[in-house]
LUMTIDO-270691 format. One line per field, with one value per atom (N, C-alpha, C): atom name; x, z, y. Coordinates in pm, whole numbers. Layout:
residues N
gunu	[CA/...]
u	[X/...]
w	[Z/...]
v	[Y/...]
***
This chain:
residues 213
gunu	[N/CA/C/N/CA/C/N/CA/C/N/CA/C/N/CA/C/N/CA/C/N/CA/C/N/CA/C/N/CA/C/N/CA/C/N/CA/C/N/CA/C/N/CA/C/N/CA/C/N/CA/C/N/CA/C/N/CA/C/N/CA/C/N/CA/C/N/CA/C/N/CA/C/N/CA/C/N/CA/C/N/CA/C/N/CA/C/N/CA/C/N/CA/C/N/CA/C/N/CA/C/N/CA/C/N/CA/C/N/CA/C/N/CA/C/N/CA/C/N/CA/C/N/CA/C/N/CA/C/N/CA/C/N/CA/C/N/CA/C/N/CA/C/N/CA/C/N/CA/C/N/CA/C/N/CA/C/N/CA/C/N/CA/C/N/CA/C/N/CA/C/N/CA/C/N/CA/C/N/CA/C/N/CA/C/N/CA/C/N/CA/C/N/CA/C/N/CA/C/N/CA/C/N/CA/C/N/CA/C/N/CA/C/N/CA/C/N/CA/C/N/CA/C/N/CA/C/N/CA/C/N/CA/C/N/CA/C/N/CA/C/N/CA/C/N/CA/C/N/CA/C/N/CA/C/N/CA/C/N/CA/C/N/CA/C/N/CA/C/N/CA/C/N/CA/C/N/CA/C/N/CA/C/N/CA/C/N/CA/C/N/CA/C/N/CA/C/N/CA/C/N/CA/C/N/CA/C/N/CA/C/N/CA/C/N/CA/C/N/CA/C/N/CA/C/N/CA/C/N/CA/C/N/CA/C/N/CA/C/N/CA/C/N/CA/C/N/CA/C/N/CA/C/N/CA/C/N/CA/C/N/CA/C/N/CA/C/N/CA/C/N/CA/C/N/CA/C/N/CA/C/N/CA/C/N/CA/C/N/CA/C/N/CA/C/N/CA/C/N/CA/C/N/CA/C/N/CA/C/N/CA/C/N/CA/C/N/CA/C/N/CA/C/N/CA/C/N/CA/C/N/CA/C/N/CA/C/N/CA/C/N/CA/C/N/CA/C/N/CA/C/N/CA/C/N/CA/C/N/CA/C/N/CA/C/N/CA/C/N/CA/C/N/CA/C/N/CA/C/N/CA/C/N/CA/C/N/CA/C/N/CA/C/N/CA/C/N/CA/C/N/CA/C/N/CA/C/N/CA/C/N/CA/C/N/CA/C/N/CA/C/N/CA/C/N/CA/C/N/CA/C/N/CA/C/N/CA/C/N/CA/C/N/CA/C/N/CA/C/N/CA/C/N/CA/C/N/CA/C/N/CA/C/N/CA/C/N/CA/C/N/CA/C/N/CA/C/N/CA/C/N/CA/C/N/CA/C/N/CA/C/N/CA/C/N/CA/C/N/CA/C/N/CA/C/N/CA/C/N/CA/C/N/CA/C/N/CA/C/N/CA/C/N/CA/C/N/CA/C/N/CA/C/N/CA/C/N/CA/C/N/CA/C/N/CA/C/N/CA/C/N/CA/C/N/CA/C/N/CA/C/N/CA/C/N/CA/C/N/CA/C/N/CA/C/N/CA/C/N/CA/C/N/CA/C/N/CA/C/N/CA/C/N/CA/C/N/CA/C/N/CA/C/N/CA/C/N/CA/C/N/CA/C/N/CA/C/N/CA/C/N/CA/C/N/CA/C/N/CA/C/N/CA/C/N/CA/C/N/CA/C/N/CA/C]
u	[1456/1489/1387/1263/1155/1080/1056/1028/1109/1259/1360/1346/1364/1342/1194/1110/945/971/1024/1066/1112/1265/1336/1310/1182/1130/1042/972/859/945/1056/1109/1132/1253/1263/1156/1058/951/849/883/811/820/1004/1040/945/926/833/721/598/493/464/575/549/596/721/687/586/484/400/283/260/161/191/326/348/309/324/305/154/87/-40/-146/-102/-140/-88/19/44/-24/-52/-112/-272/-338/-461/-493/-385/-414/-333/-287/-269/-398/-465/-568/-659/-711/-763/-736/-657/-599/-626/-607/-678/-785/-864/-1011/-1025/-1003/-1010/-994/-836/-828/-966/-1004/-1100/-1233/-1266/-1395/-1338/-1245/-1250/-1215/-1204/-1202/-1316/-1380/-1562/-1606/-1546/-1572/-1574/-1454/-1436/-1546/-1701/-1811/-1882/-1823/-1952/-1980/-2007/-2025/-2158/-2294/-2344/-2353/-2255/-2202/-2103/-2012/-1959/-2030/-2121/-2229/-2303/-2321/-2396/-2355/-2171/-2058/-2075/-2091/-2028/-2147/-2267/-2413/-2399/-2355/-2390/-2279/-2200/-2068/-2158/-2222/-2259/-2399/-2466/-2602/-2558/-2440/-2391/-2354/-2298/-2187/-2079/-2031/-1861/-1799/-1874/-1756/-1736/-1812/-1783/-1727/-1729/-1697/-1576/-1532/-1524/-1349/-1377/-1292/-1212/-1280/-1233/-1141/-1197/-1101/-988/-993/-898/-783/-791/-734/-625/-716/-673/-553/-588/-478/-377/-465/-271/-208/-229/-190/-61/-160/-82/25/-13/132/195/177/267/413/287/357/515/462/538/656/594/689/852/788/849/976/975/1107/1214/1201/1293/1351/1267/1253/1408/1495/1584/1577/1531/1442/1577/1672/1791/1881/1905/1983/2098/2166/2287/2245/2131/2098/2066/2029/1966/2150/2250/2328/2441/2392/2456/2418/2273/2185/2240/2249/2208/2415/2475/2609/2603/2548/2573/2521/2391/2260/2369/2443/2501/2686/2734/2796/2754/2686/2613/2578/2524/2483/2390/2305/2176/2020/1991/1864/1757/1769/1694/1698/1833/1826/1770/1761/1757/1575/1513/1377/1315/1384/1392/1361/1474/1474/1344/1338/1213/1050/1045/917/974/1007/1052/1011/1029/1017/896/850/661/572/631/557/549/650/662/557/525/466/348/292/180/69/219/147/112/162/137/-2/31/-94/-225/-194/-326/-397/-340/-458/-498/-461/-478/-589/-599/-702/-793/-765/-934/-996/-876/-950/-1079/-1019/-1135/-1238/-1222/-1319/-1476/-1399/-1476/-1506/-1497/-1562/-1640/-1625/-1722/-1805/-1846/-1957/-2087/-2176/-2124/-2029/-1947/-1874/-1906/-1929/-1996/-1880/-1946/-1820/-1810/-1944/-1915/-1819/-1816/-1729/-1589/-1556/-1442/-1386/-1420/-1448/-1361/-1453/-1429/-1308/-1282/-1179/-1026/-1044/-934/-915/-1011/-994/-1013/-964/-919/-793/-701/-566/-417/-438/-334/-402/-448/-535/-508/-528/-452/-327/-243/-111/-88/-176/-152/-192/-306/-310/-261/-171/-54/7/64/131/156/17/-11/-91/-131/-142/-17/83/213/278/275/348/286/146/108/93/146/185/256/394/514/546/465/483/441/308/222/270/370/423/497/640/766/728/649/544/554/491/450/556/665/759/850/882/979/891/770/710/727/689/715/874/962/1114/1154/1113/1102/1072/952/866/875/1008/974/953/876/802/875/934/1046/1161/1206/1342/1415/1597/1644/1644/1582/1501/1431/1300/1230/1200/1261/1342/1323/1388/1378/1226/1186/998/918/934/852/900/986/1021/913/913/919/783/699/544/496/591/564/588/692/710/525/535/382/242/257/175/170/278/327/236/272/257/128/74/-63/-121/-141/-200/-137/-39/-16/-166/-112/-223/-389/-398/-520/-611/-481/-508/-502/-424/-379/-541/-516/-666/-827/-828/-927/-911/-795/-831/-838/-790/-839/-945/-1031/-1164/-1236/-1169/-1294/-1261/-1169/-1107/-1219/-1242/-1336/-1479/-1507/-1609/-1757]
w	[-3327/-3217/-3111/-3141/-3035/-3017/-3130/-3136/-3113/-3121/-3041/-2872/-2797/-2693/-2608/-2687/-2633/-2628/-2710/-2678/-2562/-2549/-2466/-2338/-2339/-2207/-2183/-2277/-2229/-2195/-2229/-2194/-2048/-1980/-1906/-1774/-1849/-1729/-1680/-1798/-1765/-1702/-1586/-1447/-1357/-1377/-1312/-1308/-1395/-1400/-1298/-1414/-1371/-1186/-1129/-970/-910/-994/-895/-933/-1028/-1041/-989/-940/-840/-710/-656/-563/-508/-599/-585/-529/-670/-640/-526/-512/-372/-209/-251/-129/-122/-218/-282/-206/-271/-174/-32/-10/106/199/162/221/230/93/104/202/223/319/439/495/627/642/521/619/550/530/464/581/697/795/911/857/988/969/831/760/856/835/845/1026/1061/1212/1374/1173/1245/1304/1243/1371/1474/1524/1639/1715/1678/1733/1701/1623/1635/1472/1475/1297/1262/1335/1276/1256/1343/1244/1150/1150/1034/830/900/849/730/857/790/718/766/674/552/538/437/326/425/278/254/323/291/162/126/9/-63/-62/-167/-239/-161/-225/-269/-257/-274/-367/-408/-567/-535/-389/-412/-375/-363/-390/-498/-575/-724/-802/-816/-864/-790/-650/-609/-659/-645/-698/-804/-885/-1029/-1039/-983/-950/-891/-769/-741/-778/-839/-950/-1034/-1106/-1147/-1131/-997/-985/-906/-867/-794/-938/-1082/-1170/-1199/-1165/-1243/-1133/-1027/-933/-949/-972/-1000/-1142/-1220/-1353/-1323/-1252/-1258/-1141/-1014/-977/-1022/-1111/-1172/-1228/-1254/-1322/-1242/-1132/-1014/-965/-983/-933/-1059/-952/-1007/-1006/-1127/-1172/-1220/-1287/-1298/-1171/-1195/-1112/-1094/-1146/-1183/-1149/-1149/-1096/-907/-876/-797/-675/-688/-666/-656/-776/-721/-628/-653/-492/-353/-317/-225/-215/-266/-202/-176/-253/-215/-91/-50/104/229/167/284/278/187/173/313/247/259/442/496/597/641/518/562/583/662/706/607/540/418/325/264/171/186/324/375/413/371/383/297/142/26/-76/31/-29/57/193/263/144/91/12/-119/-164/-338/-321/-180/-218/-137/-48/-5/-125/-188/-313/-450/-501/-502/-484/-358/-222/-266/-278/-261/-430/-487/-643/-673/-578/-626/-528/-421/-287/-305/-357/-393/-499/-589/-693/-683/-601/-547/-447/-354/-264/-345/-430/-535/-592/-695/-729/-606/-551/-433/-420/-335/-256/-367/-471/-564/-660/-689/-695/-677/-535/-383/-334/-363/-346/-317/-195/-85/29/70/165/321/347/467/627/746/820/829/778/798/697/591/449/506/558/579/684/772/899/835/739/685/627/546/463/593/704/760/823/878/921/800/701/616/610/686/706/662/502/416/411/437/418/542/620/782/731/725/689/544/476/353/386/496/502/609/709/779/723/600/487/469/399/301/382/505/585/611/631/755/614/466/370/360/346/310/484/535/699/611/608/616/436/351/245/229/325/317/429/565/623/577/489/442/305/223/144/152/245/256/365/428/476/346/255/144/49/-2/-24/-23/161/208/216/225/228/65/-30/-185/-202/-168/-169/-62/12/79/217/266/400/491/481/607/534/671/644/742/767/820/993/1026/1153/1220/1105/1175/1162/1075/1013/1095/1226/1338/1418/1424/1451/1384/1288/1172/1127/1118/1125/1290/1401/1515/1476/1442/1361/1265/1124/1065/1139/1225/1263/1348/1455/1481/1421/1350/1233/1152/1194/1084/1226/1316/1423/1484/1456/1494/1382/1264/1175/1148/1197/1211/1380/1420/1579/1534/1460/1472/1348/1276/1150/1230/1284/1426/1458/1553/1584/1556/1423/1349/1286/1305/1206/1341/1451/1591/1570/1580/1590/1510/1384/1281/1231/1362/1375/1477/1576/1684/1661/1548/1546/1576]
v	[2713/2729/2652/2829/2713/2618/2571/2414/2312/2378/2252/2289/2389/2468/2361/2402/2315/2211/2145/1973/1937/1991/1991/2062/2109/2150/2049/2009/1933/1742/1762/1639/1596/1722/1780/1720/1793/1812/1633/1575/1459/1374/1379/1254/1326/1450/1494/1515/1507/1474/1360/1251/1101/1091/1146/1161/1230/1294/1346/1231/1133/1104/1000/897/808/882/1009/980/1022/1069/1114/938/896/766/671/696/637/676/825/881/823/849/795/646/518/429/408/486/505/534/659/664/574/532/387/256/226/135/168/312/372/357/409/362/175/168/9/-64/-38/-105/-87/43/103/13/-20/-79/-261/-271/-484/-458/-342/-343/-310/-264/-287/-422/-530/-656/-647/-598/-602/-588/-512/-437/-573/-649/-758/-798/-894/-952/-880/-826/-750/-612/-556/-419/-405/-494/-501/-558/-621/-668/-539/-462/-313/-209/-278/-155/-205/-321/-445/-385/-416/-365/-232/-192/39/45/-52/-49/-123/-246/-361/-270/-225/-107/-18/64/193/194/42/13/57/96/72/-25/-176/-242/-276/-256/-274/-197/-71/3/73/67/126/-16/-103/-255/-226/-179/-174/11/90/223/174/81/99/12/-83/-184/-63/30/127/162/226/326/220/130/30/13/-6/-33/102/224/342/341/352/312/235/135/20/35/104/102/215/365/511/436/364/298/208/142/43/114/228/268/251/292/260/148/60/-102/-188/-181/-252/-417/-455/-597/-701/-638/-715/-789/-901/-975/-863/-825/-664/-582/-545/-394/-436/-523/-559/-583/-689/-663/-554/-435/-306/-181/-259/-186/-255/-368/-404/-378/-394/-338/-223/-141/30/20/-60/-39/-87/-200/-228/-109/-73/-7/195/187/325/293/245/194/308/324/480/384/455/366/441/544/566/467/400/371/161/135/28/22/134/197/181/223/198/27/-39/-150/-236/-198/-230/-228/-96/-78/-143/-131/-198/-366/-417/-570/-557/-466/-488/-448/-326/-300/-421/-513/-633/-739/-742/-896/-804/-696/-624/-653/-644/-664/-782/-918/-983/-1090/-1023/-1029/-953/-840/-788/-799/-868/-901/-1043/-1082/-1264/-1184/-1114/-1049/-993/-902/-826/-973/-1044/-1138/-1245/-1255/-1340/-1254/-1162/-1100/-1081/-954/-944/-1057/-1185/-1250/-1347/-1325/-1386/-1246/-1162/-1050/-1141/-1036/-968/-1031/-898/-883/-935/-1087/-1109/-1153/-1120/-1173/-1316/-1439/-1524/-1617/-1532/-1567/-1526/-1435/-1388/-1450/-1501/-1617/-1768/-1803/-1932/-1911/-1810/-1770/-1794/-1725/-1707/-1887/-1893/-2060/-2176/-2091/-2225/-2304/-2184/-2228/-2111/-2126/-2087/-1927/-1926/-1770/-1706/-1710/-1609/-1627/-1656/-1629/-1567/-1594/-1525/-1348/-1360/-1183/-1180/-1202/-1159/-1134/-1232/-1144/-983/-1009/-892/-761/-800/-710/-616/-728/-643/-560/-619/-531/-440/-404/-260/-255/-249/-177/-130/-166/-132/-29/-96/-21/142/115/239/374/345/417/453/350/387/482/427/523/703/642/848/955/837/933/976/877/909/979/1027/1108/1277/1270/1371/1426/1353/1359/1428/1313/1407/1564/1577/1701/1809/1746/1918/1886/1815/1819/1720/1641/1628/1691/1780/1824/1745/1845/1790/1773/1880/1905/1831/1830/1737/1581/1555/1385/1324/1299/1253/1232/1289/1329/1262/1277/1195/1120/1029/889/845/883/811/798/923/907/810/764/692/545/509/407/367/454/427/398/496/465/326/246/106/30/49/-57/-12/92/120/38/41/-70/-215/-211/-356/-429/-341/-345/-364/-302/-296/-426/-456/-596/-678/-737/-830/-854/-769/-741/-797/-754/-757/-941/-991/-1124/-1212/-1146/-1281/-1234/-1098/-1115/-1233/-1212/-1269/-1428/-1443/-1626/-1692/-1586/-1624/-1573/-1556/-1462/-1585]
***
């Protein structure tokens, strides 16, 4: 009987452990992207400043090891998040039907998060492959990539997906684990939308600066 109870206890805790793993990996990735946005934004102060920051990551080995670690955390986050993603057409129809019926903003935010998450999986893999296979990172290389045509639109779509996924993800983590309550929900949503807007503004500014650097 004791063994049976122990097994059932472990099974019952498994979803919570996976949810925590998803949340923690998501927060780590969000913090990384915030730092990454600031790193890219350094080009606004000139190509030399950007190159010095990039050289620091190169000399310390953070660019190489960080890319591998980031890819691993990214994979872990996707595996745990994929448990709740409707992959089949029938499941997608059901979710879409319920979203239109409920007309609840948080439901639509979840759908946006799912769509941006799948997009980031594809776009992020391409981005990592291109960057890690063309080290060191320099302002000139980034400029040439952005001016090459499709890469500019790729980056705009990629950065838009990241900003939306990051902001909505942090909000949903807070709502799930009790940090976002009925009382502070409107205020938290304003902060989240403000964060999304700020990230998009910084990213677009960086892209424009790269284009004309």
